[in-house]
Each structure stands twice: as C-alpha cells, then as structure tokens.
C-alpha positions in Angstrom: 120.5 94.9 110.0 119.8 98.0 107.9 118.8 95.8 104.9 116.2 94.0 107.1 114.7 97.3 108.2 114.3 98.5 104.6 112.8 95.2 103.5 110.0 95.3 106.2 108.1 98.3 104.6 108.4 96.6 101.2 106.9 93.4 102.6 104.1 95.3 104.3 103.3 97.2 101.1 103.1 93.9 99.2 100.9 92.3 101.8 98.7 95.4 101.8 98.4 95.4 98.0 97.4 91.7 98.2 94.8 92.5 100.8 93.4 95.3 98.7 93.0 92.9 95.8 91.2 90.4 97.9 88.9 93.0 99.3 87.9 94.0 95.7 86.5 90.5 95.0 82.7 90.3 94.7 81.0 89.8 98.0 78.2 87.6 96.7 75.5 90.3 97.0 74.9 89.7 100.7 73.9 92.7 102.8 75.2 93.3 106.3 74.5 96.0 108.9 78.3 96.6 109.2 81.2 95.8 107.1 81.3 92.3 105.6 82.7 89.8 108.1 85.3 88.6 105.6 86.6 92.2 105.2 86.9 92.6 109.0 88.6 89.2 109.4 91.1 90.1 106.7 91.9 93.4 108.2 92.3 91.9 111.7 94.7 89.4 110.2 96.7 92.2 108.7 96.7 94.0 112.0 98.0 90.9 113.8 100.9 90.7 111.3 102.3 94.1 112.5 104.7 94.2 115.4 102.8 97.2 116.9 99.3 96.6 115.5 97.5 96.9 118.9 99.2 100.2 119.6 98.6 101.8 116.2 95.3 100.4 115.1 93.4 100.7 118.3 90.0 101.1 116.7 90.4 97.8 114.8 88.6 95.5 117.2 86.7 92.2 116.6 83.0 92.6 117.0 82.9 96.2 115.9 81.9 97.6 112.5 85.1 97.8 110.3 83.6 100.6 108.4 84.0 102.8 111.5 87.6 101.8 112.0 90.4 104.5 111.6 91.7 104.5 108.1 88.9 102.4 106.6 86.3 103.5 104.1 83.4 101.5 102.9 81.1 101.8 99.9 77.3 102.0 100.2 77.1 98.2 100.3 79.3 98.2 103.4 82.3 96.6 101.7 85.7 97.9 102.6 87.1 99.9 99.6 89.9 102.0 101.1 92.6 101.0 103.6 
C-alpha cells in the first residue's frame, strides 16, 4: 500500500510534465479573448484525473478564462505558460 502512495506523485509529475510539453506547442497564431480553448481543455482533463480536483482546483471551471485560474499564468498571446 505504501508503494502505491509513493507512485501516485510520480505519475502525477509525469502527467504534468507531458501536459506542459503539449502546452508549449505552437497555437497556430490564433487570438482569443481568454486562454486558448485547447489549453483550458487540457487543464480540465488534468483536473479530472485527480481524486480531489474539484476540491483543490475550485477556480478551474469550464466556460471561464483559464488565464484567471489559480496557479495558471499566460503569456501576452493568452497561451498558458505556467501551471
């Protein structure tokens, strides 16, 4: 049981690293009033993978600007750059 608990943070770190790589891909030069929809969708998928995502990431809500979410920073083109 202890090994499973120590493996969970490692899996989450790997998933987060993969997400960060995806978020660094070019966004195709499109402008948006909020964060890119694909960024928000990826972050919401990450949130859904957590056991307590709704409790911890309360500001991460569909239909809202991901750049305003807790723990998220965007560049001037409104692409997520820091999670």
